[in-house]
MITOR-328139 format. One record per residue: x, z, y of N, C-alpha, C, CB in turn. Coordinates in steps of 0.2 Angstrom, whole numbers, padded with zeros to 4 digits, always signed. Glycine has a CB too. Layout:
XZYXZYXZYXZY...
This chain:
-0546-0125-0521-0542-0130-0523-0543-0139-0519-0544-0130-0531-0543-0140-0514-0545-0145-0511-0547-0151-0517-0540-0147-0505-0551-0155-0516-0554-0163-0520-0554-0169-0518-0559-0163-0521-0553-0175-0521-0552-0180-0518-0553-0182-0522-0548-0183-0514-0559-0190-0524-0561-0194-0526-0558-0203-0521-0568-0192-0527-0552-0205-0524-0552-0214-0523-0553-0218-0525-0549-0217-0522-0557-0224-0524-0557-0229-0531-0553-0235-0526-0569-0232-0535-0549-0237-0532-0544-0242-0530-0548-0248-0534-0537-0239-0533-0544-0256-0536-0547-0259-0538-0545-0258-0546-0546-0264-0534-0540-0255-0548-0536-0252-0555-0542-0250-0557-0531-0246-0555-0547-0245-0554-0551-0237-0557-0553-0231-0550-0544-0232-0563-0551-0227-0554-0554-0221-0549-0548-0214-0551-0564-0218-0551-0546-0214-0544-0541-0208-0544-0545-0200-0543-0535-0209-0538-0545-0196-0546-0547-0189-0546-0543-0185-0544-0550-0187-0551-0541-0180-0539-0537-0177-0537-0539-0170-0536-0535-0179-0532-0534-0166-0539-0537-0160-0535-0528-0156-0533-0544-0154-0542-0530-0154-0527-0521-0152-0525-0522-0142-0523-0516-0157-0515-0515-0138-0530-0514-0132-0527-0512-0130-0521-0512-0130-0530-0507-0135-0517-0502-0133-0512-0501-0141-0510-0495-0129-0515-0502-0138-0503-0501-0146-0499-0498-0142-0491-0512-0152-0497-0489-0142-0491-0487-0141-0487-0487-0146-0480-0482-0139-0489-0489-0153-0483-0491-0156-0477-0498-0161-0483-0483-0161-0472-0505-0162-0477-0509-0164-0479-0509-0169-0484-0513-0164-0475-0513-0171-0489-0512-0175-0495-0514-0182-0489-0520-0173-0502-0520-0183-0486-0520-0188-0483-0515-0192-0479-0523-0188-0479-0509-0185-0476-0503-0189-0472-0497-0192-0475-0501-0185-0466-0497-0191-0482-0492-0194-0487-0492-0199-0491-0490-0190-0490-0498-0199-0493-0503-0203-0498-0505-0208-0496-0507-0200-0501-0506-0214-0499-0511-0218-0499-0512-0220-0506-0512-0223-0494-0516-0227-0508-0516-0226-0517-0515-0234-0516-0525-0222-0524-0514-0237-0521-0514-0246-0525-0517-0246-0530-0507-0250-0527-0516-0251-0535-0517-0255-0539-0510-0258-0541-0522-0259-0536-0507-0256-0547-0500-0261-0551-0503-0266-0553-0495-0258-0559-0501-0273-0553-0498-0279-0557-0495-0275-0564-0491-0283-0552-0495-0272-0566-0493-0269-0573-0498-0267-0577-0489-0263-0571-0498-0268-0585-0502-0265-0589-0500-0259-0591-0502-0269-0593-0495-0257-0591-0492-0252-0596-0496-0245-0590-0480-0254-0596-0496-0246-0583-0499-0240-0578-0501-0244-0571-0492-0234-0575-0508-0242-0570-0509-0248-0566-0513-0245-0559-0515-0253-0571-0510-0238-0558-0514-0237-0553-0504-0236-0548-0520-0228-0554-0503-0233-0545-0499-0231-0539-0502-0226-0533-0498-0238-0537-0497-0220-0534-0496-0215-0527-0491-0220-0523-0494-0206-0528-0494-0221-0516-0493-0225-0512-0487-0219-0507-0501-0229-0509-0482-0219-0505-0478-0213-0501-0479-0217-0494-0468-0211-0503-0483-0212-0490-0483-0214-0482-0476-0211-0479-0489-0210-0478-0472-0208-0483-0467-0204-0480-0459-0206-0485-0471-0196-0481-0462-0211-0487-0455-0213-0493-0449-0218-0490-0458-0218-0501-0452-0224-0485-0450-0228-0483-0449-0234-0486-0446-0226-0480-0456-0236-0492-0452-0241-0497-0459-0245-0495-0450-0240-0506-0464-0243-0497-0472-0246-0499-0475-0248-0491-0477-0239-0503-0474-0242-0487-0479-0242-0479-0473-0239-0475-0487-0235-0479-0469-0242-0472-0466-0243-0463-0467-0236-0461-0471-0249-0457-0460-0231-0460-0463-0226-0459-0457-0223-0454-0465-0222-0466-0461-0218-0448-0457-0216-0442-0449-0211-0448-0463-0209-0436-0444-0217-0443-0438-0211-0444-0438-0203-0447-0434-0210-0438-0441-0200-0442-0442-0193-0439-0445-0190-0444-0445-0192-0432-0450-0193-0447-0453-0188-0453-0453-0188-0458-0457-0187-0454-0446-0196-0460-0443-0198-0468-0439-0191-0467-0437-0206-0469-0437-0189-0461-0428-0184-0461-0434-0176-0462-0422-0184-0448-0440-0176-0458-0441-0169-0461-0442-0169-0467-0446-0167-0458-0445-0175-0470-0447-0174-0477-0440-0172-0482-0451-0182-0479-0437-0173-0479-0430-0172-0482-0427-0165-0480-0424-0178-0481-0430-0162-0475-0426-0155-0471-0432-0152-0476-0425-0154-0459-0437-0152-0476-0442-0147-0478-0443-0146-0489-0450-0151-0475-0439-0153-0491-0438-0150-0500-0431-0147-0499-0438-0158-0507-0427-0147-0494-0421-0145-0496-0420-0139-0494-0416-0148-0495-0425-0136-0489-0426-0129-0490-0427-0124-0493-0427-0128-0488-0431-0129-0500-0435-0124-0507-0429-0123-0510-0442-0126-0513-0422-0126-0510-0417-0128-0513-0412-0121-0512-0415-0135-0510-0412-0118-0507-0407-0112-0504-0406-0109-0510-0410-0107-0498-0401-0108-0510-0396-0104-0516-0394-0105-0523-0399-0099-0517-0396-0114-0523-0393-0114-0529-0384-0114-0529-0397-0122-0531-0382-0112-0534-0376-0111-0534-0374-0119-0536-0373-0105-0540-0364-0117-0529-0359-0125-0530-0357-0124-0535-0353-0127-0526-0354-0130-0538-0353-0136-0537-0363-0137-0538-0347-0139-0544-0365-0144-0533-0372-0144-0535-0371-0153-0536-0378-0141-0528-0374-0157-0543-0374-0162-0541-0382-0164-0542-0367-0166-0544-0382-0169-0538-0389-0173-0537-0389-0179-0536-0392-0171-0532-0394-0180-0541-0396-0186-0544-0402-0190-0541-0396-0185-0551-0404-0197-0538-0407-0200-0537-0409-0204-0542-0406-0202-0533-0417-0206-0542-0421-0211-0547-0421-0215-0543-0427-0209-0551-0418-0222-0545-0420-0229-0544-0428-0229-0545-0417-0234-0548-0431-0237-0543-0426-0238-0534-0431-0235-0529-0424-0249-0531-0436-0229-0530-0439-0227-0525-0437-0222-0522-0444-0225-0527-0433-0218-0526-0432-0212-0524-0424-0212-0519-0434-0207-0532-0420-0217-0521-0412-0218-0521-0412-0215-0511-0410-0229-0523-0415-0216-0506-0416-0213-0501-0417-0208-0500-0420-0215-0498-0422-0205-0502-0424-0198-0502-0420-0194-0505-0429-0198-0505-0417-0194-0512-0411-0191-0516-0405-0189-0511-0408-0195-0522-0403-0196-0507-0399-0197-0501-0400-0192-0496-0400-0203-0497-0406-0193-0493-0407-0187-0488-0407-0179-0489-0414-0187-0485-0411-0180-0496-0410-0171-0499-0404-0168-0498-0411-0170-0509-0399-0172-0501-0391-0171-0503-0388-0169-0495-0388-0179-0506-0390-0174-0491-0387-0173-0482-0389-0166-0481-0392-0179-0474-0397-0165-0480-0398-0161-0477-0398-0156-0483-0404-0162-0473-0395-0153-0489-0392-0148-0491-0384-0147-0488-0393-0148-0499-0382-0152-0485-0374-0151-0484-0377-0145-0477-0367-0160-0481-0380-0151-0473-0382-0147-0468-0383-0137-0468-0389-0151-0466-0387-0138-0473-0389-0130-0475-0382-0126-0477-0394-0130-0482-0379-0130-0482-0373-0125-0484-0366-0132-0483-0374-0121-0494-0364-0130-0477-0355-0137-0475-0351-0133-0480-0349-0136-0465-0351-0128-0483-0345-0127-0487-0345-0128-0497-0345-0119-0485-0351-0130-0495-0355-0131-0502-0350-0138-0506-0364-0133-0501-0348-0137-0512-0347-0143-0514-0353-0147-0519-0341-0143-0518-0354-0154-0516-0361-0155-0516-0358-0162-0518-0367-0153-0509-0361-0167-0521-0359-0173-0524-0367-0177-0524-0354-0170-0533-0369-0185-0522-0374-0187-0524-0374-0194-0528-0378-0186-0519-0378-0194-0532-0376-0201-0534-0384-0203-0536-0370-0201-0542-0384-0210-0538-0393-0212-0538-0391-0215-0546-0396-0220-0530-0397-0215-0551-0398-0221-0556-0397-0229-0553-0405-0221-0558-0397-0233-0556-0396-0239-0554-0401-0244-0561-0387-0241-0552-0402-0249-0556-0404-0255-0563-0403-0262-0562-0413-0255-0567-0395-0262-0559-0389-0266-0557-0381-0266-0563-0387-0261-0549-0381-0268-0567-0374-0269-0571-0368-0270-0566-0374-0276-0574-0364-0265-0564-0358-0266-0562-0352-0268-0567-0358-0260-0559-0347-0269-0565-0340-0271-0570-0338-0266-0572-0334-0275-0568-0341-0260-0576-0338-0256-0579-0344-0251-0584-0335-0252-0573-0344-0250-0589-0349-0246-0592-0352-0242-0591-0348-0244-0597-0359-0241-0589-0360-0234-0587-0361-0228-0591-0367-0234-0583-0360-0221-0589-0359-0218-0592-0366-0215-0595-0355-0215-0589-0373-0215-0591-0381-0212-0593-0383-0216-0597-0385-0211-0589-0389-0220-0601-0392-0225-0599-0397-0220-0602-0391-0233-0601-0406-0221-0598-0410-0219-0600-0416-0225-0598-0410-0212-0598-0423-0222-0601-0429-0227-0599-0433-0224-0596-0432-0231-0603-0436-0227-0591-0445-0225-0588-0449-0231-0590-0446-0224-0578-0453-0226-0595-0455-0231-0600-0461-0235-0596-0458-0227-0608-0466-0231-0591-0471-0237-0590-0470-0239-0582-0480-0234-0591-0463-0241-0581-0459-0245-0577-0461-0251-0577-0453-0244-0579-0461-0255-0573-0458-0265-0572-0453-0265-0574-0457-0270-0564-0450-0260-0571-0440-0262-0575-0438-0253-0575-0431-0267-0567-0438-0253-0584-0438-0247-0587-0431-0245-0589-0442-0247-0593-0427-0249-0587-0421-0247-0589-0415-0242-0582-0417-0256-0592-0414-0237-0584-0410-0233-0579-0403-0232-0582-0414-0226-0578-0396-0233-0577-0390-0233-0578-0386-0229-0574-0387-0238-0577-0381-0225-0576-0379-0218-0570-0372-0220-0574-0384-0208-0570-0367-0222-0566-0362-0224-0568-0359-0218-0568-0359-0229-0564-0351-0217-0570-0346-0210-0568-0345-0214-0561-0336-0210-0574-0343-0207-0559-0342-0206-0550-0334-0210-0550-0342-0196-0546-0335-0210-0544-0326-0212-0541-0321-0205-0542-0326-0215-0530-0315-0207-0544-0311-0202-0544-0312-0193-0541-0307-0207-0543-0314-0194-0533-0314-0189-0530-0320-0186-0531-0313-0190-0524-0326-0188-0534-0332-0184-0537-0333-0182-0544-0336-0186-0535-0327-0185-0547-0329-0183-0554-0327-0176-0554-0325-0188-0560-0324-0174-0553-0323-0166-0555-0332-0161-0554-0317-0162-0546-0335-0164-0549-0342-0162-0549-0347-0163-0555-0346-0164-0544-0346-0169-0556-0351-0173-0559-0350-0171-0565-0352-0180-0558-0344-0167-0569-0343-0167-0574-0343-0158-0575-0337-0171-0576-0343-0156-0568-0345-0148-0569-0346-0143-0564-0340-0146-0572-0352-0147-0562-0357-0144-0559-0362-0138-0562-0360-0148-0557-0363-0133-0557-0366-0127-0560-0373-0129-0560-0364-0121-0555-0378-0133-0554-0379-0135-0552-0383-0141-0552-0377-0134-0551-0389-0143-0556-0393-0151-0558-0400-0151-0553-0397-0150-0569-0398-0158-0547-0405-0157-0543-0407-0165-0544-0404-0153-0534-0413-0164-0548-0415-0171-0549-0420-0172-0545-0418-0174-0556-0422-0180-0541-0426-0181-0536-0430-0189-0539-0422-0181-0528-0437-0189-0537-0439-0195-0538-0448-0193-0533-0438-0196-0548-0450-0198-0531-0454-0198-0527-0461-0194-0528-0453-0204-0526-0461-0196-0537-0468-0193-0538-0468-0190-0545-0473-0199-0539-0468-0184-0548-0468-0182-0555-0476-0182-0558-0466-0173-0555-0478-0186-0563-0484-0187-0565-0486-0183-0570-0484-0193-0567-0480-0186-0576-0479-0182-0586-0474-0178-0586-0476-0187-0592-0467-0179-0581-0462-0177-0582-0457-0180-0587-0463-0173-0583-0459-0184-0591-0456-0187-0595-0448-0191-0594-0461-0192-0597-0448-0193-0587-0442-0197-0586-0439-0193-0585-0443-0202-0580-0440-0188-0580-0435-0183-0580-0431-0177-0584-0438-0181-0577-0437-0177-0588-0433-0176-0594-0428-0180-0597-0438-0175-0599-0428-0186-0597-0424-0192-0600-0419-0188-0598-0425-0200-0598-0418-0192-0593-0412-0191-0585-0409-0183-0586-0418-0191-0576-0411-0177-0588-0409-0171-0587-0405-0170-0594-0415-0166-0586-0410-0173-0600-0405-0170-0606-0399-0177-0606-0409-0169-0614-0401-0181-0607-0394-0187-0603-0388-0186-0600-0395-0190-0598-0390-0180-0594-0383-0177-0590-0383-0172-0594-0384-0174-0582-0385-0168-0597-0383-0161-0599-0380-0162-0605-0388-0156-0601-0381-0168-0609-0376-0169-0615-0369-0173-0611-0379-0173-0622-0370-0175-0606-0361-0175-0602-0360-0169-0599-0359-0181-0595-0363-0165-0595-0360-0158-0593-0365-0153-0595-0359-0156-0583-0362-0149-0602-0367-0145-0603-0367-0137-0600-0368-0145-0610-0361-0138-0592-0361-0133-0588-0367-0131-0585-0357-0134-0585-0372-0135-0583-0376-0133-0580-0380-0126-0581-0378-0138-0579-0382-0122-0575-0385-0118-0576-0392-0117-0573-0381-0115-0574-0392-0121-0567-0399-0121-0564-0399-0128-0564-0401-0118-0557-0409-0130-0565-0410-0138-0565-0416-0135-0559-0412-0142-0574-0418-0141-0554-0423-0142-0547-0424-0149-0550-0420-0140-0536-0430-0147-0551-0433-0156-0550-0438-0158-0543-0439-0159-0557-0436-0160-0540-0438-0162-0533-0441-0167-0531-0435-0161-0530-0449-0166-0527-0451-0174-0526-0457-0172-0522-0454-0179-0535-0460-0178-0519-0464-0177-0513-0471-0173-0515-0467-0185-0509-0473-0177-0521-0481-0174-0525-0478-0174-0532-0489-0181-0525-0482-0169-0535-0479-0165-0541-0485-0164-0546-0474-0157-0540-0486-0169-0551-0494-0167-0554-0491-0163-0561-0499-0176-0557-0489-0160-0562-0486-0155-0568-0492-0151-0568-0479-0150-0567-0494-0150-0573-0499-0143-0574-0495-0136-0576-0505-0145-0581-0495-0131-0575-0491-0125-0578-0489-0126-0585-0495-0118-0577-0493-0130-0588-0491-0129-0596-0485-0136-0597-0499-0129-0603-0484-0141-0594-0480-0147-0593-0473-0144-0591-0484-0153-0588-0474-0140-0585-0468-0135-0584-0465-0132-0588-0470-0131-0579-0470-0130-0591-0466-0126-0597-0463-0129-0602-0469-0122-0601-0466-0136-0607-0462-0138-0608-0457-0141-0606-0463-0139-0609-0457-0145-0600-0450-0148-0598-0446-0141-0596-0451-0154-0592-0448-0137-0594-0442-0129-0594-0438-0129-0604-0450-0118-0591-0442-0129-0608-0441-0126-0616-0436-0133-0616-0449-0126-0622-0438-0140-0613-0433-0145-0618-0425-0147-0615-0437-0153-0619-0427-0144-0605-0422-0146-0604-0417-0140-0605-0423-0148-0598-0418-0132-0606-0415-0129-0610-0413-0124-0605-0410-0132-0615-0413-0124-0600-0409-0120-0596-0409-0114-0593-0408-0123-0591-0408-0110-0590-0410-0103-0589-0416-0102-0581-0402-0098-0588-0414-0104-0579-0417-0108-0573-0420-0115-0570-0413-0106-0569-0425-0115-0568-0430-0122-0566-0432-0120-0560-0437-0125-0572-0431-0124-0558-0434-0124-0550-0439-0132-0550-0426-0125-0544-0446-0131-0547-0448-0137-0546-0449-0136-0536-0455-0138-0550-0449-0140-0532-0450-0142-0527-0453-0148-0524-0445-0142-0525-0457-0147-0521-0461-0151-0517-0464-0149-0513-0465-0153-0518-0469-0156-0510-0472-0155-0502-0481-0155-0506-0469-0164-0493-0483-0157-0511-0490-0157-0514-0490-0156-0519-0494-0163-0515-0493-0150-0523-0494-0150-0530-0503-0150-0532-0490-0142-0533-0502-0153-0538-0509-0153-0540-0511-0158-0548-0513-0156-0533-0515-0159-0548-0517-0164-0556-0522-0168-0551-0521-0159-0565-0520-0173-0557-0526-0181-0555-0529-0181-0563-0521-0192-0552-0532-0186-0562-0535-0190-0568-0537-0194-0565-0540-0188-0571-0534-0202-0569-0535-0208-0570-0540-0212-0574-0531-0209-0572-0547-0213-0569-0551-0217-0574-0551-0225-0573-0559-0214-0574-0547-0228-0578-0547-0236-0578-0552-0240-0578-0544-0239-0582-0552-0245-0573-0559-0250-0572-0558-0255-0578-0559-0255-0563-0564-0256-0582-0563-0261-0586-0563-0268-0585-0568-0260-0590-0563-0269-0578-0563-0278-0577-0556-0280-0574-0571-0281-0570-0551-0273-0572-0544-0274-0570-0540-0275-0576-0541-0269-0566-0536-0283-0576-0531-0282-0583-0527-0286-0580-0534-0285-0592-0522-0283-0576-0516-0285-0575-0509-0287-0578-0515-0282-0571-0505-0293-0579-0502-0294-0584-0495-0290-0581-0502-0302-0586-0492-0288-0587-0486-0284-0585-0480-0289-0585-0485-0277-0589-0477-0291-0580-0472-0297-0577-0467-0295-0583-0467-0295-0568-0464-0301-0586-0458-0301-0593-0453-0297-0591-0453-0310-0595-0452-0294-0595-0443-0289-0594-0438-0297-0595-0439-0280-0603-0435-0295-0589-0426-0300-0588-0421-0296-0590-0424-0302-0582-0416-0301-0594-0410-0299-0596-0405-0298-0589-0407-0305-0603-0405-0292-0587-0400-0293-0581-0392-0295-0579-0399-0288-0578-0388-0298-0578-0381-0301-0579-0377-0296-0574-0380-0310-0579-0373-0294-0574-0369-0290-0570-0367-0295-0562-0361-0287-0576-0369-0292-0558-0368-0296-0552-0362-0293-0546-0376-0295-0549-0358-0295-0544-0353-0293-0541-0356-0292-0534-0346-0298-0542-0363-0293-0532-0364-0290-0527-0367-0283-0527-0368-0294-0525-0370-0279-0532-0371-0274-0532-0364-0268-0530-0374-0274-0539-0364-0265-0527-0358-0263-0526-0357-0256-0530-0357-0263-0518-0350-0257-0528-0348-0246-0531-0347-0243-0527-0342-0243-0535-0353-0243-0521-0354-0241-0512-0360-0237-0512-0354-0248-0506-0362-0232-0508-0368-0230-0504-0370-0226-0511-0374-0236-0500-0368-0223-0517-0373-0219-0521-0373-0221-0526-0378-0219-0519-0370-0227-0531-0369-0228-0535-0364-0225-0541-0368-0232-0534-0360-0225-0537-0353-0220-0540-0352-0215-0538-0347-0223-0540-0357-0210-0534-0353-0205-0531-0354-0206-0524-0346-0206-0534-0357-0201-0519-0356-0200-0510-0355-0192-0510-0365-0201-0505-0349-0189-0507-0350-0183-0506-0352-0182-0498-0344-0180-0507-0352-0178-0493-0353-0175-0488-0353-0181-0483-0349-0169-0487-0347-0184-0482-0348-0190-0477-0354-0193-0474-0346-0194-0478-0355-0194-0468-0361-0198-0468-0357-0206-0465-0367-0194-0461-0362-0209-0470-0360-0217-0470-0361-0219-0464-0363-0221-0476-0353-0224-0461-0355-0226-0456-0359-0233-0455-0351-0226-0453-0363-0232-0447-0367-0237-0447-0366-0242-0442-0372-0236-0447-0369-0248-0440-0368-0251-0434-0370-0248-0429-0370-0256-0435-0367-0248-0423-0369-0246-0416-0374-0253-0412-0360-0244-0411-0380-0251-0412-0386-0259-0410-0388-0258-0404-0394-0261-0415-0388-0262-0402-0393-0263-0394-0398-0268-0395-0389-0266-0386-0401-0267-0398-0407-0273-0398-0411-0274-0392-0412-0271-0402-0416-0278-0391-0420-0278-0385-0424-0275-0385-0423-0283-0384-0426-0271-0380-0434-0264-0382-0437-0266-0380-0435-0256-0380-0440-0266-0389-0448-0270-0392-0447-0266-0397-0450-0280-0394-0456-0267-0400-0455-0262-0405-0449-0266-0409-0464-0261-0410-0447-0261-0415-0441-0265-0421-0444-0260-0427-0429-0263-0418-0444-0266-0433-0442-0263-0441-0436-0265-0442-0447-0266-0449-0434-0259-0447-0427-0258-0450-0430-0259-0456-0423-0252-0449-0426-0265-0460-0430-0265-0467-0423-0265-0474-0435-0275-0468-0421-0260-0475-0417-0260-0480-0418-0264-0489-0416-0253-0480-0414-0267-0491-0415-0271-0496-0415-0267-0503-0410-0277-0495-0419-0268-0508-0419-0264-0515-0416-0257-0513-0414-0268-0520-0412-0256-0519-0410-0249-0518-0403-0246-0514-0409-0248-0525-0403-0254-0508-0397-0251-0503-0402-0247-0497-0390-0258-0499-0402-0244-0498-0410-0236-0492-0405-0233-0487-0414-0227-0499-0401-0229-0488-0399-0224-0487-0394-0225-0479-0395-0222-0493-0389-0231-0479-0388-0231-0473-0391-0237-0468-0381-0229-0472-0396-0241-0469-0401-0245-0466-0408-0237-0462-0404-0252-0474-0408-0234-0465-0413-0229-0463-0408-0225-0458-0417-0223-0470-0402-0224-0458-0399-0221-0455-0399-0224-0447-0393-0221-0459-0398-0232-0448-0398-0237-0442-0404-0234-0438-0400-0244-0445-0411-0236-0442-0417-0235-0440-0418-0227-0435-0422-0236-0447-0413-0222-0440-0416-0215-0435-0410-0215-0429-0416-0204-0440-0405-0218-0430-0401-0219-0422-0403-0223-0418-0396-0222-0421-0407-0229-0419-0412-0231-0413-0418-0227-0411-0415-0236-0415-0421-0223-0415-0425-0220-0415-0424-0212-0410-0427-0219-0421-0420-0212-0410-0414-0205-0405-0412-0205-0400-0408-0205-0406-0411-0216-0399-0410-0217-0392-0415-0220-0389-0405-0220-0391-0423-0219-0393-0427-0222-0389-0433-0226-0389-0424-0224-0387-0430-0232-0397-0431-0237-0397-0438-0234-0401-0425-0241-0399-0443-0238-0402-0448-0237-0406-0447-0240-0413-0454-0239-0402-0447-0238-0418-0443-0240-0423-0448-0238-0429-0436-0236-0424-0448-0243-0435-0453-0239-0440-0447-0243-0446-0464-0241-0441-0445-0240-0452-0442-0241-0456-0446-0241-0463-0438-0237-0455-0443-0247-0468-0444-0247-0472-0440-0252-0478-0450-0246-0472-0441-0253-0485-0437-0259-0488-0442-0263-0494-0430-0255-0492-0436-0265-0495-0440-0273-0501-0440-0267-0508-0432-0283-0503-0443-0270-0514-0443-0268-0519-0445-0272-0524-0445-0264-0518-0443-0270-0531-0447-0273-0534-0452-0274-0540-0445-0276-0534-0456-0266-0534-0462-0266-0537-0469-0271-0538-0463-0260-0534-0471-0273-0543-0477-0277-0541-0484-0274-0541-0476-0282-0546-0487-0276-0535-0491-0272-0533-0497-0277-0530-0489-0268-0529-0503-0276-0532-0509-0278-0531-0509-0277-0522-0515-0274-0537-0512-0284-0521-0516-0283-0514-0521-0280-0514-0517-0288-0511-0524-0277-0508-0530-0272-0506-0528-0264-0507-0536-0274-0511-0533-0260-0505-0530-0253-0507-0527-0252-0501-0524-0254-0515-0521-0250-0504-0516-0247-0499-0512-0251-0496-0512-0241-0501-0513-0257-0500-0506-0262-0498-0511-0269-0493-0501-0267-0508-0509-0269-0487-0512-0275-0483-0508-0281-0482-0513-0273-0476-0503-0282-0484-0501-0289-0484-0494-0288-0491-0498-0290-0474-0493-0294-0492-0488-0295-0496-0483-0301-0494-0490-0296-0502-0476-0300-0494-0471-0306-0496-0469-0305-0504-0462-0306-0490-0467-0312-0506-0464-0312-0513-0459-0316-0511-0469-0315-0520-0452-0312-0514-0447-0319-0514-0442-0317-0518-0443-0322-0506-0436-0320-0519-0432-0318-0525-0427-0312-0523-0427-0325-0528-0423-0308-0527-0421-0305-0525-0413-0304-0521-0423-0302-0529-0411-0301-0516-0405-0303-0515-0398-0301-0518-0404-0302-0510-0397-0301-0527-0394-0298-0529-0390-0304-0533-0396-0293-0530-0396-0312-0533-0394-0317-0537-0395-0315-0546-0386-0318-0534-0401-0310-0546-0402-0310-0554-0410-0314-0554-0402-0300-0559-0412-0316-0549-0417-0321-0548-0424-0316-0551-0415-0328-0553-0424-0310-0549-0429-0306-0549-0434-0306-0544-0428-0300-0549-0441-0305-0545-0445-0307-0539-0444-0301-0537-0451-0311-0539-0444-0299-0529-0445-0295-0525-0450-0295-0520-0441-0295-0522-0452-0287-0516-0458-0289-0512-0458-0285-0505-0466-0288-0516-0461-0286-0499-0462-0283-0494-0467-0282-0494-0460-0284-0489-0470-0276-0493-0477-0272-0491-0476-0273-0484-0478-0265-0493-0484-0273-0482-0486-0268-0478-0482-0269-0470-0484-0259-0482-0478-0275-0471-0474-0275-0465-0477-0277-0459-0469-0280-0466-0476-0274-0455-0479-0274-0447-0480-0283-0443-0472-0270-0441-0484-0286-0441-0484-0291-0438-0481-0292-0431-0489-0293-0438-0481-0286-0426-0480-0287-0421-0471-0282-0418-0486-0285-0419-0469-0285-0423-0458-0280-0422-0455-0286-0423-0454-0271-0429-0448-0285-0419-0442-0289-0423-0443-0283-0429-0433-0290-0418-0437-0289-0432-0434-0286-0440-0426-0285-0441-0436-0292-0445-0424-0281-0441-0418-0278-0442-0416-0278-0449-0416-0272-0438-0414-0283-0453-0414-0283-0460-0406-0282-0463-0418-0290-0463-0407-0278-0466-0398-0274-0468-0397-0275-0474-0397-0266-0468-0391-0276-0477-0388-0278-0484-0382-0274-0485-0387-0287-0485-0381-0272-0490-0375-0269-0494-0369-0273-0495-0377-0268-0501-0370-0282-0495-0364-0284-0494-0363-0292-0490-0361-0284-0500-0359-0294-0490-0359-0299-0483-0360-0307-0486-0350-0298-0479-0362-0309-0492-0362-0314-0495-0374-0313-0495-0356-0313-0505-0376-0310-0494-0382-0308-0497-0386-0311-0490-0382-0299-0500-0385-0311-0487-0391-0314-0481-0391-0320-0479-0390-0311-0475-0385-0326-0484-0385-0332-0482-0390-0335-0487-0379-0334-0482-0390-0332-0493-0395-0333-0501-0399-0332-0501-0395-0331-0506-0401-0326-0494-0409-0321-0495-0414-0324-0492-0410-0313-0492-0421-0325-0495-0425-0329-0492-0431-0325-0488-0427-0334-0498-0430-0317-0488-0434-0315-0484-0433-0315-0476-0436-0310-0487-0427-0317-0473-0428-0319-0466-0432-0325-0465-0420-0320-0462-0431-0331-0469-0435-0336-0467-0444-0335-0469-0432-0342-0471-0446-0330-0474-0449-0330-0472-0455-0324-0468-0448-0333-0475-0449-0320-0465-0452-0315-0459-0453-0319-0451-0445-0308-0458-0449-0326-0451-0446-0328-0446-0454-0334-0445-0437-0332-0447-0456-0338-0451-0460-0341-0452-0466-0337-0451-0459-0344-0457-0467-0330-0451-0472-0329-0447-0471-0324-0440-0477-0326-0452-0468-0329-0439-0466-0327-0431-0463-0320-0430-0472-0327-0427-0459-0317-0432-0453-0311-0433-0449-0314-0429-0449-0310-0440-0445-0310-0426-0436-0312-0424-0434-0306-0426-0433-0315-0415-0430-0309-0431-0426-0309-0438-0417-0307-0436-0428-0317-0441-0414-0301-0438-0408-0301-0436-0404-0297-0442-0407-0297-0428-0401-0301-0446-0399-0301-0453-0390-0295-0451-0398-0311-0459-0391-0290-0455-0383-0288-0456-0382-0286-0461-0382-0282-0453-0373-0284-0460-0372-0282-0467-0368-0273-0464-0366-0289-0472-0370-0270-0469-0367-0261-0468-0360-0263-0471-0373-0253-0473-0355-0261-0466-0347-0261-0471-0346-0253-0468-0339-0268-0468
């Protein structure tokens, strides 16, 4: 059983892995949160959030995880956790469709944004900087699957206690008690056998499958001299800029349409914004497949301290008009930037492009429609 000891500003993380489909050091680095409720962070190198990633590495992770889900009974409802697993969940859904093109598959993700309709499910992620998760009833084309699916796939980037997955699963199962199989999918899974058994008992379905790239356990020792302040919770208002598209109200098996870009042939960074991740990822993947040198990442609400796995940090207000601090971490200095938004009114009101340009980047802002 490989063992690791990692020191960060917030303390020390001791890890023992039971299985590594991909070497731990290739998929994780580590950082300290600016959040008193949970002061450490597992920073994925293949998620496309806090660390710029090669699109092909992200796609390979989707494929590997989807392969572990072969045999799920259709219809299959996949739910990704906002905000870090929005793109991961969509990518796994896409790979499931490639594996089983005739299956009835629908993807939806939780959101922190209030749309112009009441949510169907509401639950909390207690340790998060933004704890409230909302799930909206899908559009009519996907509602039958949402209401009657036989298999439920829950996706997050990392599973540590299982509490959030339990909250989501039990909320959804009250809505759809027909579910027979549940799959919990993540890049890394830290649940012990005892914790998995407890989760299985709480979910109460005959079949509970875990799929991950790394399994193991960890212990965190808090540094007594690290005392971050938890950001004040904000009451978010409804925003017309968070669209009922791209996953908040359901996605079938059609691939989103992306613009065909022909940038100058130099290294490129494609940046998604907040929960808008998978269509910008497809832009990055398309450019990479056409021979460009491309990295992908997206902005985030997660407050993380500089140092450890965070080399640089840009801070700016969100692009939804909710006055929530957003961040871009580890952005490389030597690449042109394609900044991608889900609503055409966002680029003009967002300050990120100005910050990047002030640091010498050539920035192109686009809206995926």
